[in-house]
C-alpha positions in Angstrom: 18.2 16.4 6.1 15.6 19.8 5.2 13.3 17.2 4.6 13.6 15.6 8.2 11.4 17.2 10.9 14.1 18.5 14.1 12.3 16.5 16.4 13.4 13.2 14.4 17.1 14.0 14.6 19.2 12.0 17.0 19.4 13.2 21.0 23.2 13.2 20.9 25.2 14.3 17.5 28.9 13.4 17.4 31.2 15.5 14.7 34.7 14.9 14.0 37.2 16.7 12.0 35.4 20.3 13.2 36.5 23.5 14.9 35.3 25.6 17.7 35.3 28.6 16.1 34.6 27.3 12.5 30.9 29.2 12.2 29.2 25.9 9.8 29.3 24.1 13.3 27.7 26.6 14.9 24.9 26.8 11.9 24.0 23.4 12.7 23.6 23.5 16.0 21.5 26.1 15.8 20.0 24.9 12.4 18.9 21.4 14.1 17.8 22.8 17.4 20.2 21.0 19.9 20.3 22.4 23.4 23.5 22.2 24.5 27.1 21.6 22.5 30.7 20.7 23.5 33.9 20.8 21.6 37.4 19.5 21.7 39.7 22.0 19.6 41.8 20.3 16.9 46.0 20.2 17.6 46.8 22.5 14.3 45.1 20.7 11.9 44.3 17.6 13.0 41.2 16.1 14.6 38.6 18.2 16.7 35.3 17.3 17.9 31.7 18.2 18.6 29.3 16.9 20.3 25.4 18.1 20.2 22.6 17.1 22.9 18.7 17.8 23.6 17.8 19.0 27.2 16.4 15.8 28.5 19.7 13.9 28.2 22.6 14.3 31.2 25.8 14.2 30.1 29.0 13.7 32.3 32.1 14.2 30.8 34.8 11.5 32.2 37.1 12.2 29.6 38.4 14.3 26.9 41.0 14.8 23.9 41.0 15.3 20.2 40.6 11.3 19.7 38.1 10.4 22.7 35.3 11.7 24.3 34.2 9.5 26.8 30.8 10.1 28.3 28.2 9.1 30.7 24.5 9.7 29.5 21.9 9.8 32.2 18.2 9.6 31.1 15.5 9.7 33.8 16.6 6.9 36.8 18.8 5.2 33.8 22.0 6.0 32.9 24.8 3.9 30.6 28.4 5.0 29.1 29.6 5.8 25.1 32.9 6.7 24.1 32.8 8.6 21.0 35.6 7.7 19.1 38.6 9.5 16.7 40.9 7.3 15.6 44.3 8.8 14.9 44.9 8.5 10.9 48.4 8.1 11.7 48.8 4.3 12.5 51.7 4.7 14.4 49.9 6.9 17.0 46.6 4.8 16.9 47.8 2.9 19.7 47.7 5.5 22.5 43.7 5.6 21.9 43.6 1.9 21.8 45.4 1.8 25.4 43.2 4.5 26.8 40.0 2.2 25.8 41.3 -1.0 26.9 42.3 0.6 30.2 38.5 2.0 30.7 37.4 -1.7 29.7 38.9 -3.5 32.4 36.9 -1.8 34.9 34.0 -0.9 33.4 31.5 -3.5 33.7 28.4 -1.5 33.5 26.3 -1.1 29.6 28.5 1.0 27.6 28.9 1.3 23.7 31.8 2.8 21.4 31.1 4.7 18.4 32.8 7.0 15.7 35.7 6.6 13.1 38.1 4.4 14.6 40.6 4.3 11.4 40.6 0.4 11.8 39.6 -2.7 10.6 39.6 -6.2 12.3 40.4 -8.4 9.0 41.2 -7.9 5.1 37.6 -8.7 4.7 36.3 -5.2 6.0 38.6 -3.4 3.0 38.0 -3.3 -0.5 40.7 -2.6 -2.6 44.2 -1.8 -2.5 47.0 -4.1 -1.0 46.7 -6.6 1.4 47.5 -6.0 5.2 49.4 -8.2 7.1 47.1 -10.2 9.9 49.6 -8.4 12.7 48.5 -4.9 12.0 44.6 -6.2 12.8 45.7 -7.6 16.3 46.1 -3.9 18.9 42.5 -3.2 17.3 41.0 -6.7 18.2 42.7 -7.4 21.3 41.1 -4.0 22.2 37.4 -5.5 21.8 38.7 -8.5 23.7 39.7 -6.3 26.5 36.3 -4.6 26.5 34.3 -7.2 25.8 33.1 -5.5 23.0 30.6 -6.7 20.1 29.2 -5.1 16.4 25.8 -3.9 16.7 23.6 -5.0 14.0 23.6 -3.0 11.2 21.9 -2.2 7.9 23.0 -0.6 4.9 26.5 -0.7 3.3 28.7 -0.9 6.1 31.6 0.3 3.9 31.7 3.5 5.3 34.6 5.2 4.4 35.9 5.7 0.4 38.4 7.2 -1.3 41.1 7.1 -4.0 44.9 5.9 -3.1 47.5 5.4 -5.9 44.9 6.0 -8.5 42.7 3.4 -7.0 39.2 3.6 -5.1 39.8 1.5 -1.8 36.6 1.2 0.7 37.2 0.6 4.6 34.6 -0.4 7.5 35.8 2.8 9.8 32.8 3.7 11.3 30.6 1.6 13.7 29.2 0.7 16.7 30.0 -1.7 19.8 28.5 -3.0 23.3 29.6 -4.9 25.7 27.6 -7.7 27.2 25.4 -5.0 29.5 24.7 -2.8 26.5 22.6 -5.9 24.4 21.0 -6.7 27.8 20.3 -3.4 28.4 19.3 -2.5 24.9 19.0 -5.7 22.9 17.5 -4.0 19.9 19.9 -1.4 19.4 20.7 -1.5 15.4 23.2 0.9 13.3 21.8 2.4 10.5 24.6 3.1 7.4 23.3 6.3 5.5 23.7 7.8 2.5 27.3 9.4 2.0 26.8 12.8 1.0 29.2 15.6 0.5 32.2 13.6 2.6 34.2 10.5 2.3 32.5 9.0 5.3 29.1 7.5 5.5 27.1 8.9 8.7 26.0 6.4 11.4 23.1 6.4 13.2 22.3 3.9 16.2 19.0 3.6 17.8 18.4 1.7 21.2 15.3 2.8 22.0 11.9 2.0 19.7 9.9 5.1 19.2 6.9 5.1 17.0 8.2 1.9 15.2 6.9 -1.2 17.3 6.0 -3.3 14.3 8.4 -2.1 11.6 11.9 -3.0 11.3 12.4 -5.0 14.1 14.0 -8.7 14.3 11.4 -11.5 14.3 12.8 -15.3 14.4 10.2 -16.7 11.6 9.2 -20.0 12.5 9.8 -21.1 8.9 13.7 -20.5 8.7 13.7 -23.5 11.5 12.7 -26.1 8.1 15.4 -24.9 6.0 18.8 -26.5 5.9 20.6 -23.9 4.8 19.4 -21.3 7.5 20.1 -24.1 10.1 23.5 -24.3 8.6 24.2 -20.3 9.4 22.8 -20.5 12.7 24.8 -23.8 13.7 28.0 -21.6 12.5 27.1 -18.8 14.1 26.6 -20.2 17.4 30.0 -22.5 17.2 31.6 -19.8 15.7 34.9 -17.5 16.5 33.2 -14.1 17.9 30.6 -16.5 19.6 33.3 -18.8 20.9 34.8 -15.8 22.5 32.5 -15.7 25.1 30.8 -17.4 27.5 27.8 -15.5 27.2 25.0 -16.8 25.2 23.3 -13.0 24.9 26.3 -13.1 22.7 25.9 -16.0 20.4 22.4 -14.7 20.3 23.0 -11.1 19.1 25.8 -12.8 16.5 23.1 -15.0 15.5 20.2 -12.7 15.0 22.7 -11.1 12.7 23.7 -13.9 10.2 19.6 -14.7 10.5 19.0 -11.4 8.9 21.9 -11.7 6.6 20.6 -15.2 5.7 17.2 -13.5 4.7 18.3 -11.2 2.5 20.2 -13.1 0.5 17.5 -15.8 0.0 14.5 -13.9 -1.0 12.4 -15.0 2.1 10.0 -13.0 1.8 6.6 -14.7 0.5 4.7 -11.6 -0.4 7.7 -10.5 -2.8 8.2 -14.1 -4.5 4.7 -14.5 -5.0 5.1 -10.9 -7.1 7.8 -12.4 -9.1 6.1 -15.8 -9.7 3.0 -14.8 -10.6 4.5 -11.9 -13.2 6.5 -14.7 -14.4 4.1 -16.9 -15.2 1.9 -14.5 -17.2 4.8 -13.5 -19.1 5.3 -17.1 -20.3 1.9 -17.7 -20.9 1.9 -14.7 -23.0 4.6 -16.0 -25.4 3.7 -17.2 -29.1 5.0 -21.0 -28.1 4.7 -21.2 -23.8 6.9 -23.8 -21.7 4.6 -26.0 -20.2 7.2 -27.7 -18.6 8.7 -24.3 -17.5 5.1 -23.1 -16.6 4.1 -26.0 -14.0 7.5 -25.2 -12.2 6.4 -21.8 -11.7 3.4 -23.1 -10.8 4.8 -25.5 -7.8 7.0 -22.4 -7.0 3.7 -20.1 -6.5 2.0 -22.6 -4.1 5.0 -23.2 -2.4 5.2 -19.3 -1.7 1.4 -19.0 -1.0 1.9 -21.9 1.6 4.8 -19.7 3.1 2.6 -16.8 3.4 -0.2 -18.0 4.7 1.5 -19.9 7.4 3.3 -16.6 8.2 0.6 -14.9 9.1 -1.4 -17.9 11.0 1.7 -17.7 13.4 1.3 -13.8 13.6 -2.5 -14.2 14.3 -3.3 -14.7 17.9 -6.7 -17.0 16.8 -5.4 -20.0 18.0 -8.8 -22.1 17.6 -7.6 -22.3 13.9 -6.5 -25.4 14.0 -5.5 -25.8 10.3 -6.5 -22.5 8.7 -8.9 -21.6 6.3 -6.5 -21.2 3.3 -7.0 -17.4 3.5 -4.1 -15.6 4.4 -6.2 -12.6 4.0 -8.1 -13.6 7.2 -5.1 -14.0 9.0 -3.3 -10.2 8.0 -6.7 -8.8 8.8 -6.7 -10.8 12.1 -2.9 -9.7 13.0 -4.1 -5.9 12.4 -7.6 -6.4 14.2 -4.9 -7.0 17.0 -2.7 -4.4 16.8 -6.0 -2.1 17.2 -7.0 -3.8 20.2 -3.7 -4.2 22.1 -2.4 -0.3 21.0 -2.7 2.4 23.8 -3.5 5.7 21.9 -2.5 7.9 25.3 -1.3 7.5 28.9 -2.4 9.9 31.7 0.7 11.5 33.2 0.7 12.1 36.9 -0.9 16.3 36.0 -3.6 14.5 34.3 -2.5 15.7 31.2 -2.6 12.8 28.2 0.5 11.8 26.1 0.7 10.4 22.9 4.4 10.1 22.5 5.8 6.2 22.6 8.3 7.8 25.5 6.0 9.6 27.4 3.5 6.5 27.6 6.5 4.5 28.3 8.0 6.7 31.4 4.3 7.1 32.5 4.3 2.7 32.3 7.6 2.6 34.2 6.9 4.9 36.7 3.5 3.1 37.4 5.1 -0.2 38.2 8.1 1.5 40.2 5.7 2.7 42.8 3.8 0.1 42.5 6.6 -2.6 43.6 9.0 0.0 45.6 8.9 -2.0 49.2 8.4 1.0 52.0 10.9 -0.8 53.7 8.9 -1.5 57.3 11.4 -1.1 60.3 10.0 -4.3 61.8 8.4 -7.3 60.6 8.0 -9.3 64.0 4.6 -7.8 64.5 3.4 -8.9 61.3 4.7 -12.1 61.8 3.8 -12.7 65.3 2.0 -16.6 66.1 2.9 -17.9 62.6 4.1 -21.6 62.9 7.6 -22.2 60.9 6.9 -24.2 58.3 10.0 -24.4 56.0 12.5 -26.7 57.4 16.0 -26.4 57.1 15.8 -29.2 54.3 13.4 -27.6 52.5 15.2 -24.3 52.7 18.4 -26.0 51.6 16.4 -27.7 48.5 14.6 -24.2 47.5 18.3 -22.1 47.5 20.0 -24.6 45.5 21.6 -23.8 42.2 19.8 -24.3 39.0 20.1 -27.8 37.3 20.3 -27.4 33.3 17.4 -30.4 33.4 15.3 -27.5 35.1 16.3 -25.2 32.5 15.4 -27.8 29.8 12.0 -28.0 31.8 11.1 -24.7 31.9 11.9 -24.1 28.2 10.3 -27.0 27.0 6.9 -26.1 28.9 6.7 -22.4 27.0 4.5 -22.6 24.0 6.2 -22.3 21.0 4.1 -19.9 20.0 4.0 -17.2 22.8 5.5 -13.9 21.7 9.0 -13.4 21.3 11.0 -11.6 24.1 13.4 -8.4 23.5 15.8 -10.1 21.3 13.0 -11.0 18.7 13.6 -15.0 19.3 10.4 -17.1 19.9 10.3 -20.2 22.7 10.2 -22.0 19.2 13.6 -21.0 18.3 15.6 -22.4 21.8 13.6 -25.6 21.5 14.3 -26.1 18.3 
């Protein structure tokens, strides 16, 4: 933590099992440079919550007890809801929290996420070690998630966030995590959770990020069209699209989120990074040729695999390159790599000037300036009387024409629009290009 700059810490920090009088909590608050603190005192030795936040974030506390902080977060013109959760360690008392969250979820249809230590899991697959639990014991937690229309964010790192010894056996569980509802994924399609290193605690910290700042090209999901030609990737996409989690909701947004998660896992498991495979294969080829009695059949196989990896690497950079006039390519991925880098430099905005004439270089501030510009540009002045403006205009839209214009959109129209998009065009905020949907 000491190696990180204080401005890089999250805007909101949620701590569990704390005490207001604990000098260590106040020491962390002051050292990290947060502006505000709110605590919930534990009952006896159980519970205790603390939340720190920075001054550019406005927080309204809607509900609080020793297991839940329900918040409304506002930043500029945008607002959303966050529930900071600490599940009761005693299973027979955990239902109070689940019932409270379900009551909130029945009426809350705006952007909302839950984060914290739920002290609960969805299935035995989220547990390593120890005896198996009855399937019925997972139902209350699953029912709450379904009532609130919650789906887990994509993740990076070891999601078995808790580890401890029980009856001399090492057990790990997925207790700490973040979920979002449908509106949450609509507002923050790139939201993601990172499971950090476990130090000095039996729980891993969870970092949730939903505003990209200074990471425009790094760490974001992008669907690579090379995946579409891989049979195993097609299978995991189909299983995800038709899977249990996806079919619980009629929303294609949730299915896209689930697809994105399984594609990311598939890519990691299959070492689909062509550059890494090229390095590995070149090393294997050099080692085999350096032996006293090289296997020429093995060398031939490695060379074939190396050729495939080079073609995939070229295809990857050609897809990222904007030079459409390069019909077949010159078999030089360095050219496409340079082209992409040149486009990034050309399209980057080093600064924007705000309303006070000050140059702003931070991505967040540049985004705020751009948002305000277009808000002002497209905000109506709401003229009271339009009749004088329209006076003398002859009516051209008949009742039949208007009926045709306002009728419901058909599946064929959606199909035509999707297939009219250039498959090579830039992806949407979810990382999927038109090529994915056309395929």
